[in-house]
C-alpha positions as CSV (number, residue, x, y, z in Angstrom):
1,M,-98.4,41.0,23.1
2,D,-95.0,39.8,23.5
3,S,-91.3,41.6,23.9
4,A,-91.0,41.0,19.8
5,E,-94.1,42.8,19.2
6,K,-93.9,45.0,21.2
7,R,-90.9,46.0,19.7
8,L,-92.2,45.5,16.2
9,N,-95.1,48.8,17.1
10,E,-91.9,50.2,18.7
11,L,-90.3,50.6,15.5
12,G,-93.2,51.7,13.2
13,Y,-94.4,47.6,12.1
14,K,-97.5,47.2,12.3
15,Q,-97.9,42.7,13.7
16,E,-99.9,41.5,10.0
17,L,-98.0,38.9,9.9
18,R,-98.8,35.3,11.6
19,R,-96.7,34.6,15.6
20,E,-96.5,31.0,15.1
21,M,-93.3,29.8,14.4
22,T,-92.0,28.4,17.1
23,M,-88.2,28.5,17.3
24,F,-87.2,25.0,16.5
25,K,-88.4,25.8,13.0
26,T,-87.3,29.0,12.3
27,L,-84.1,27.3,12.7
28,A,-84.8,24.3,10.6
29,I,-85.4,26.6,7.6
30,S,-82.5,29.1,8.4
31,F,-80.1,24.9,8.3
32,S,-82.2,24.5,5.4
33,T,-81.4,27.6,3.4
34,M,-77.8,27.3,3.8
35,T,-78.0,23.8,2.2
36,L,-75.7,21.7,3.4
37,F,-74.7,20.1,-0.1
38,T,-75.1,23.4,-2.6
39,G,-71.7,25.0,-1.8
40,I,-69.6,22.1,-0.5
41,T,-71.1,20.1,-3.9
42,P,-70.0,22.0,-6.6
43,L,-67.0,23.7,-5.4
44,Y,-64.7,21.2,-3.7
45,G,-63.3,19.5,-6.4
46,S,-60.9,22.5,-7.4
47,S,-60.5,23.6,-4.0
48,L,-59.8,20.0,-3.6
49,Q,-57.2,20.7,-6.2
50,Y,-55.7,24.0,-5.3
51,A,-53.4,23.0,-2.9
52,G,-54.7,19.4,-1.8
53,P,-56.7,17.7,1.2
54,A,-55.5,19.1,4.5
55,S,-55.6,23.3,2.7
56,L,-59.8,22.2,2.7
57,V,-60.4,20.0,5.4
58,W,-58.6,23.2,8.7
59,G,-60.0,26.0,5.7
60,W,-63.5,24.9,6.7
61,V,-62.5,25.2,10.2
62,M,-60.8,28.6,10.1
63,V,-64.3,29.7,8.6
64,S,-66.1,28.6,10.9
65,F,-64.2,30.4,13.7
66,F,-64.7,33.5,11.3
67,T,-68.4,33.1,10.5
68,W,-69.4,33.0,14.1
69,F,-67.8,37.1,14.3
70,V,-70.4,37.4,11.8
71,G,-73.5,35.8,13.5
72,I,-73.1,36.7,16.7
73,A,-72.9,40.8,14.8
74,M,-76.2,39.4,13.6
75,A,-77.4,38.0,16.3
76,E,-77.4,40.9,18.1
77,I,-79.0,42.9,15.3
78,C,-82.2,40.9,14.9
79,S,-82.3,40.8,19.1
80,S,-83.1,44.7,18.1
81,F,-84.6,44.3,15.5
82,P,-87.1,41.6,14.0
83,T,-88.3,42.9,11.9
84,T,-89.5,40.3,8.4
85,G,-86.7,42.9,6.2
86,S,-84.1,42.0,8.1
87,L,-80.5,43.6,6.0
88,Y,-82.3,46.5,4.5
89,F,-84.6,47.3,7.5
90,W,-81.4,46.7,10.2
91,A,-79.1,49.0,7.5
92,A,-82.0,52.0,7.3
93,H,-82.7,51.9,11.1
94,L,-78.6,52.0,12.7
95,A,-77.4,54.1,10.0
96,G,-79.8,56.6,12.2
97,P,-81.5,59.3,9.7
98,K,-78.9,61.3,7.7
99,W,-77.2,57.7,6.2
100,G,-80.7,55.2,6.4
101,P,-81.6,56.2,2.8
102,F,-77.9,55.7,1.3
103,S,-76.8,52.6,3.6
104,S,-81.0,50.7,2.8
105,W,-80.6,51.3,-1.2
106,C,-76.2,49.3,-1.1
107,C,-77.7,47.4,2.0
108,A,-80.7,45.8,-1.1
109,W,-79.1,46.0,-3.6
110,L,-75.9,43.6,-3.0
111,E,-79.2,41.9,-1.2
112,T,-81.3,41.7,-4.8
113,I,-78.0,40.9,-6.4
114,G,-76.6,38.4,-4.9
115,L,-79.6,36.0,-4.2
116,I,-80.6,36.4,-8.2
117,A,-76.8,35.2,-9.0
118,G,-77.5,32.1,-6.4
119,I,-80.6,31.4,-8.9
120,G,-77.7,30.7,-10.9
121,T,-75.9,28.7,-9.1
122,Q,-78.3,26.4,-8.4
123,A,-79.1,26.3,-11.3
124,Y,-75.4,25.3,-12.7
125,A,-74.8,22.9,-9.8
126,G,-78.1,21.4,-10.6
127,S,-77.0,20.9,-14.9
128,Q,-73.4,19.4,-13.1
129,T,-75.2,16.3,-10.6
130,L,-77.7,16.0,-13.5
131,Q,-74.8,15.7,-16.2
132,S,-73.3,13.3,-14.2
133,I,-76.8,11.0,-13.3
134,I,-77.1,11.1,-16.6
135,L,-73.3,10.1,-18.0
136,L,-73.2,6.6,-14.6
137,S,-77.3,6.3,-16.0
138,T,-76.1,5.1,-19.1
139,G,-72.8,3.7,-18.8
140,T,-70.0,6.5,-18.0
141,N,-67.7,8.0,-19.8
142,K,-65.3,4.4,-19.8
143,G,-68.4,2.3,-21.1
144,G,-70.6,4.8,-24.2
145,G,-72.1,6.9,-21.6
146,Y,-73.6,9.9,-22.8
147,F,-71.7,13.0,-21.3
148,A,-73.8,15.9,-21.7
149,P,-72.3,18.9,-23.9
150,K,-72.0,23.0,-24.0
151,W,-75.5,23.2,-25.6
152,L,-77.5,20.1,-23.4
153,F,-76.1,22.1,-20.3
154,L,-77.3,25.3,-21.0
155,C,-80.8,24.1,-22.1
156,M,-80.9,22.1,-18.0
157,Y,-79.2,25.3,-16.1
158,I,-82.6,27.2,-18.5
159,G,-84.9,24.3,-17.6
160,L,-84.1,24.4,-14.2
161,T,-84.8,28.5,-14.3
162,V,-87.6,27.9,-15.7
163,I,-89.4,25.4,-14.1
164,W,-88.3,27.2,-10.6
165,A,-89.8,30.8,-11.5
166,A,-93.5,28.4,-13.4
167,L,-93.4,26.6,-9.6
168,N,-93.3,30.2,-7.9
169,T,-95.9,31.4,-10.9
170,F,-98.2,29.0,-10.4
171,A,-97.9,26.2,-7.7
172,L,-97.0,28.5,-4.5
173,E,-98.7,26.1,-2.6
174,V,-97.0,23.3,-3.9
175,I,-93.2,25.3,-2.6
176,A,-94.6,25.2,0.5
177,L,-94.7,21.3,1.1
178,I,-91.5,20.9,-1.0
179,D,-90.2,23.6,1.4
180,I,-91.3,21.2,4.4
181,V,-89.9,18.7,2.5
182,S,-86.9,20.0,1.6
183,I,-85.6,20.3,5.6
184,W,-85.8,16.3,5.7
185,W,-84.4,16.1,2.6
186,Q,-80.4,17.8,3.9
187,V,-81.0,16.1,7.1
188,I,-81.6,12.5,6.7
189,G,-79.9,12.9,2.7
190,G,-77.0,14.1,4.8
191,L,-76.1,12.0,7.6
192,V,-76.3,8.8,5.0
193,I,-73.9,10.1,3.0
194,V,-71.7,11.5,5.8
195,I,-72.3,7.9,7.5
196,M,-72.5,4.9,4.5
197,L,-70.3,6.7,2.0
198,P,-66.8,5.5,4.3
199,L,-68.0,2.7,5.7
200,V,-68.7,1.4,1.7
201,A,-64.9,2.3,0.4
202,L,-63.2,0.1,0.0
203,T,-59.8,2.2,1.7
204,T,-60.0,5.2,2.6
205,K,-57.6,7.4,3.1
206,S,-55.0,7.7,6.8
207,A,-55.5,10.9,9.3
208,S,-51.8,12.1,8.1
209,F,-53.8,12.6,4.2
210,V,-56.9,13.7,5.3
211,F,-55.0,16.7,7.8
212,T,-51.4,16.7,7.2
213,H,-51.0,16.7,3.0
214,L,-50.6,19.9,0.9
215,E,-50.4,19.6,-3.1
216,L,-50.5,21.6,-5.6
217,A,-51.1,21.8,-9.4
218,P,-49.5,24.0,-11.3
219,G,-49.6,21.9,-14.4
220,S,-54.0,22.2,-14.0
221,T,-55.3,25.5,-12.2
222,G,-51.8,27.6,-12.8
223,V,-51.3,28.4,-9.4
224,T,-47.6,28.2,-8.4
225,S,-47.8,30.2,-5.3
226,K,-48.7,28.7,-2.5
227,P,-50.4,30.9,-0.3
228,Y,-52.6,31.9,-2.9
229,A,-53.7,28.1,-3.5
230,V,-54.7,27.8,0.0
231,I,-56.7,31.3,-0.1
232,L,-58.0,30.2,-3.4
233,S,-59.1,26.3,-1.8
234,F,-61.0,28.0,0.8
235,L,-63.4,30.0,-1.1
236,V,-65.3,26.6,-1.0
237,S,-65.8,27.6,2.6
238,Q,-66.6,30.6,2.1
239,Y,-68.9,30.6,-0.3
240,S,-70.5,27.7,2.0
241,L,-70.8,29.5,5.1
242,Y,-73.5,32.6,4.6
243,G,-77.6,31.6,4.1
244,Y,-78.1,32.1,8.5
245,D,-79.4,35.3,7.9
246,A,-83.0,33.5,7.0
247,A,-84.1,33.4,10.2
248,A,-84.5,37.3,10.6
249,H,-86.6,37.4,7.7
250,L,-89.0,34.9,9.7
251,T,-88.8,37.2,12.3
252,E,-91.7,39.2,12.1
253,E,-93.5,34.9,11.8
254,T,-91.4,33.9,15.1
255,K,-92.9,33.6,18.6
256,G,-90.1,35.5,20.8
257,A,-88.4,36.2,18.4
258,D,-85.8,38.9,20.0
259,K,-84.9,36.2,21.6
260,N,-84.8,32.9,19.5
261,G,-84.7,35.0,16.3
262,P,-80.4,35.1,17.3
263,I,-80.7,31.5,19.0
264,A,-81.9,30.1,15.2
265,I,-79.3,32.3,13.7
266,L,-76.3,31.1,16.2
267,G,-77.8,27.4,16.1
268,S,-78.2,26.7,12.5
269,I,-73.6,28.2,12.1
270,G,-72.7,25.6,14.6
271,I,-75.4,23.0,13.1
272,I,-73.9,24.2,9.7
273,S,-69.9,24.4,10.8
274,V,-70.5,20.1,12.5
275,F,-72.2,19.1,9.1
276,G,-70.0,20.8,6.9
277,W,-67.0,19.6,8.7
278,A,-68.5,15.7,8.7
279,Y,-69.5,16.2,4.9
280,I,-65.6,17.7,4.1
281,L,-64.1,14.9,6.1
282,A,-66.6,12.1,4.8
283,L,-65.0,12.7,0.8
284,T,-61.8,13.3,1.6
285,F,-60.7,9.7,3.4
286,S,-63.3,7.8,0.8
287,I,-60.9,9.0,-1.9
288,Q,-59.5,6.2,-3.6
289,D,-56.6,7.6,-6.2
290,F,-56.6,11.4,-5.5
291,G,-54.4,12.0,-9.2
292,Y,-57.6,9.9,-10.8
293,L,-60.5,12.1,-9.8
294,Y,-59.0,14.5,-12.7
295,D,-58.1,12.5,-14.8
296,V,-60.8,13.8,-18.2
297,N,-60.7,9.5,-19.1
298,N,-62.2,8.2,-15.8
299,E,-65.7,7.9,-15.7
300,T,-67.2,10.9,-14.8
301,A,-64.6,12.4,-17.8
302,G,-63.0,14.4,-14.9
303,A,-65.8,17.3,-14.8
304,F,-67.3,16.2,-11.4
305,V,-65.0,15.3,-8.4
306,P,-68.6,14.5,-5.9
307,A,-69.2,12.3,-8.9
308,Q,-65.6,10.0,-9.4
309,I,-65.9,9.8,-5.3
310,L,-69.1,8.3,-4.7
311,Y,-68.7,5.9,-8.1
312,D,-65.4,4.8,-7.2
313,A,-66.4,4.1,-3.6
314,F,-70.4,1.9,-4.2
315,H,-68.6,0.9,-7.5
316,G,-65.3,-0.9,-5.3
317,R,-67.8,-2.6,-3.3
318,Y,-70.8,-3.5,-5.5
319,H,-69.4,-2.9,-9.3
320,N,-72.2,-1.1,-10.3
321,S,-73.2,2.8,-9.8
322,A,-77.2,1.9,-8.1
323,G,-75.2,3.6,-5.0
324,A,-73.6,6.5,-6.5
325,I,-76.5,7.1,-9.1
326,V,-78.4,7.3,-5.7
327,L,-77.2,9.8,-3.7
328,L,-76.2,12.2,-6.6
329,F,-79.9,12.2,-6.7
330,V,-80.3,12.8,-3.5
331,I,-77.4,16.0,-3.4
332,W,-79.4,17.0,-6.7
333,G,-82.4,17.4,-4.7
334,S,-81.5,19.8,-3.2
335,F,-80.5,21.6,-5.4
336,F,-83.6,21.7,-6.9
337,F,-85.2,22.9,-3.3
338,G,-82.3,25.3,-3.6
339,G,-83.2,27.1,-6.3
340,L,-86.4,26.6,-5.5
341,S,-86.9,28.7,-2.4
342,I,-83.7,31.2,-3.3
343,T,-85.8,32.2,-6.9
344,T,-88.8,33.4,-3.6
345,S,-87.1,35.0,-2.0
346,A,-85.3,36.8,-4.7
347,A,-88.6,38.3,-6.8
348,R,-90.2,39.5,-2.8
349,V,-87.0,41.5,-2.7
350,V,-87.4,42.6,-6.7
351,Y,-91.3,43.1,-5.2
352,A,-90.3,44.6,-2.2
353,L,-87.8,47.4,-4.0
354,S,-89.7,48.3,-6.8
355,R,-92.9,48.9,-4.7
356,D,-90.1,51.6,-2.8
357,K,-89.4,52.3,-6.9
358,G,-86.0,51.1,-6.3
359,V,-85.8,49.7,-9.7
360,P,-85.7,50.3,-13.2
361,F,-89.2,50.5,-14.5
362,S,-90.4,49.5,-10.4
363,H,-94.4,50.0,-12.4
364,L,-93.5,46.8,-13.8
365,W,-92.0,44.3,-11.2
366,Q,-94.3,45.1,-8.7
367,Q,-97.7,43.8,-10.4
368,L,-99.1,41.2,-9.1
369,H,-100.3,37.9,-11.8
370,P,-103.8,38.3,-10.8
371,K,-105.3,35.2,-10.2
372,Y,-102.5,33.9,-8.1
373,K,-101.3,37.3,-6.1
374,V,-97.6,36.4,-7.0
375,P,-95.4,39.2,-7.9
376,S,-94.9,37.3,-11.4
377,N,-93.4,39.4,-13.6
378,A,-90.8,40.0,-11.1
379,V,-90.0,36.2,-10.2
380,W,-89.6,35.5,-14.3
381,L,-87.0,39.3,-14.2
382,C,-85.2,37.4,-12.2
383,A,-85.4,34.4,-14.0
384,A,-84.2,36.2,-16.9
385,I,-81.0,38.0,-15.3
386,C,-79.7,34.4,-14.6
387,I,-80.0,33.4,-17.2
388,L,-78.1,36.1,-19.3
389,L,-75.5,35.5,-16.4
390,G,-75.2,31.7,-17.9
391,L,-74.6,32.3,-21.7
392,P,-71.3,32.0,-21.3
393,I,-71.7,28.2,-20.6
394,L,-71.1,28.4,-24.4
395,K,-67.5,29.8,-23.9
396,V,-66.0,29.8,-20.9
397,N,-64.4,27.3,-18.2
398,V,-65.2,29.2,-15.1
399,V,-69.0,30.2,-15.1
400,F,-69.8,29.1,-12.1
401,T,-67.1,30.5,-10.5
402,A,-68.5,33.5,-12.0
403,I,-71.4,33.0,-10.3
404,T,-70.6,32.1,-7.2
405,S,-68.4,35.1,-6.8
406,I,-71.0,37.3,-7.8
407,C,-74.3,35.9,-5.1
408,T,-71.4,35.5,-2.6
409,I,-70.6,39.1,-2.7
410,G,-73.9,40.4,-3.6
411,W,-74.7,38.5,-0.6
412,V,-72.6,38.5,2.3
413,G,-71.5,42.7,1.1
414,G,-75.0,42.9,2.6
415,Y,-73.9,42.0,5.9
416,A,-71.8,43.8,5.8
417,V,-73.6,47.3,6.0
418,P,-76.2,46.8,9.0
419,I,-72.4,45.6,10.6
420,F,-70.7,48.0,10.2
421,A,-73.6,50.6,10.8
422,R,-73.4,48.6,14.4
423,L,-69.8,49.7,14.6
424,V,-69.4,53.5,13.9
425,M,-72.8,54.2,15.6
426,S,-73.0,56.0,19.2
427,E,-74.1,52.9,22.0
428,K,-76.5,55.6,23.2
429,N,-79.2,55.2,20.5
430,F,-78.9,51.2,20.2
431,K,-81.7,49.8,21.8
432,P,-80.9,46.4,23.0
433,G,-83.0,42.9,22.7
434,P,-82.3,40.1,24.7
435,F,-79.1,39.1,23.5
436,Y,-76.8,42.2,23.9
437,L,-73.3,41.9,23.6
438,G,-71.8,45.5,25.5
439,K,-69.0,46.3,25.0
440,A,-68.0,43.3,22.7
441,R,-69.7,44.9,19.9
442,R,-67.0,46.6,19.0
443,P,-64.3,44.0,18.4
444,V,-66.7,41.9,17.6
445,C,-68.5,43.9,14.3
446,L,-65.0,45.3,13.3
447,V,-63.1,41.6,12.7
448,A,-66.9,40.4,12.2
449,F,-66.4,43.5,8.7
450,L,-62.8,43.1,8.4
451,W,-64.0,39.4,7.2
452,I,-66.4,40.3,5.0
453,C,-64.2,42.9,3.0
454,Y,-61.3,40.3,2.6
455,T,-64.0,37.0,1.8
456,C,-65.5,39.8,-1.2
457,S,-61.7,40.1,-2.0
458,V,-60.6,36.9,-2.7
459,F,-63.7,36.2,-4.7
460,L,-63.1,39.1,-6.9
461,L,-59.4,37.2,-7.4
462,P,-58.3,35.2,-11.0
463,T,-58.6,31.5,-10.5
464,L,-57.0,29.6,-13.7
465,Y,-54.0,30.3,-14.2
466,P,-53.2,31.8,-17.6
467,I,-55.4,34.2,-18.1
468,A,-57.0,34.1,-21.1
469,W,-60.7,34.2,-22.7
470,D,-61.6,30.8,-21.2
471,T,-60.1,31.2,-18.5
472,F,-61.5,34.9,-17.5
473,N,-64.0,35.1,-13.7
474,Y,-65.7,38.1,-15.3
475,A,-67.7,38.3,-11.5
476,P,-65.1,41.6,-11.3
477,V,-66.5,43.2,-14.3
478,A,-70.0,42.5,-14.4
479,L,-70.7,43.7,-10.9
480,G,-68.4,47.1,-11.5
481,V,-70.9,47.6,-14.5
482,G,-73.5,46.8,-12.1
483,L,-73.4,48.5,-8.7
484,G,-71.5,51.6,-10.5
485,L,-75.1,51.9,-12.5
486,I,-76.6,51.4,-9.1
487,M,-74.2,54.5,-7.2
488,L,-74.9,56.6,-10.3
489,W,-78.5,55.9,-9.8
490,W,-77.8,57.3,-6.9
491,L,-75.7,60.5,-6.8
492,L,-78.5,61.4,-10.2
493,D,-81.4,60.6,-9.3
494,A,-82.2,58.4,-6.6
495,R,-80.6,60.0,-3.3
496,K,-83.7,62.7,-4.2
497,W,-86.5,60.7,-3.4
498,F,-85.4,57.1,-2.0
499,K,-85.9,57.4,1.8
500,G,-85.8,53.1,2.4
501,P,-88.3,51.3,4.2
502,V,-91.6,53.2,5.4
503,R,-93.7,52.4,8.0
504,N,-96.9,51.4,8.7
505,I,-98.0,52.6,12.0
506,D,-98.4,56.3,12.6
507,M,-97.0,56.9,16.8
508,Q,-98.2,59.9,18.6
509,N,-97.4,60.4,21.7
510,G,-96.1,58.1,22.3
511,K,-98.6,56.2,21.7
512,V,-99.9,53.4,18.4
């Protein structure tokens, strides 16, 4: 019995999963969950437009810096609580018997909301990439190519969601293989794009343009305040730099998890920080004509800036769009893998919360498929909610911003609950693991908590002006209604019976 398994028993849980994963594999899966393309690619164009390249490039560095505080705080907690339930379990234990149930309730629901919206972000961005692939493959916007209208875009969004749900219902063995492919797809594909794109581009922007040029676009965004534009340009980085809690979810399957879990969390942040900045720099240095990227009459209809950058580079060098299409397919694959993985995670969280009767009509969502033994009802519930989130695509222009806001606030907001509990708890009640901050824990946790609060706040801001029905960020309304109902349910009923995670070991006289 290693130290992590012993600690698991002390927390009241049996070692039921096979503890065979190495630190490297845990790190690889965590990196794959964060993903290189799925965060940066869809928001790159809008973030670049708000304040120009310098704000985007240095914004990644700034957000990475504060993300380290969040990661370090979570690594310490992971070292002490190497349980696969991670956030949900951490919140319950750290908050103590009085506040534990409420903390775990909030954490579980925030994580559920974040994961379900996360399916939508992958479906939207995947559809956007597919739309560009079809357009370039059929002749470009200037050559009579086919640009999918909103109704067809919505059909692609729904189609991806349904495919992921079907695979999660009937093909778990295929998903296991896809997860392995996904890791190498991200690593190799990322290296190819980061290295090849600047080499292929006929010209590259100067370092002064990339690192110092600020340029607002009030005609397109309606934003005239430079500080506000800079804040909005950081959204791509804040949306991209999370998901490292995947390493914590795997701790019951990882050898020496009380040591390797924190290493995987911090390692994945380090890798994505470097890779992500390299990807942003590769795209930005390869821009041929900054203003042309957003022209609705350009080859990609001004709809997807990374696609136009790729097209300009390959068409300029080889006079065809084949290379751009291939790399767009690489990017599309990352969205497909990411959506499939998030669907799996979302369904498991809904299933686990249903077992504790924390979801309306819990008896339905905790049922397993009679043949495949997967929480199929939970899978399709997540898919249905995701589809509902995407229906405004037909009328609203900021759907992706709204869905990413809901996803980020839910997912990152879930991090805030155990970190805040760790910040205010008495040190005598905390049993440290091998990774221990000691006296540094209060300043680290305080900075981490305040950064999460700031991140959640900015995702509620309007992103286009003037505010109208087709530019309205409906995330505050959706979150306000959803979280309001969840809190009302807690006050009126759930607080009477919801006790958080249930131990599966009885400790008597200190023995299992």
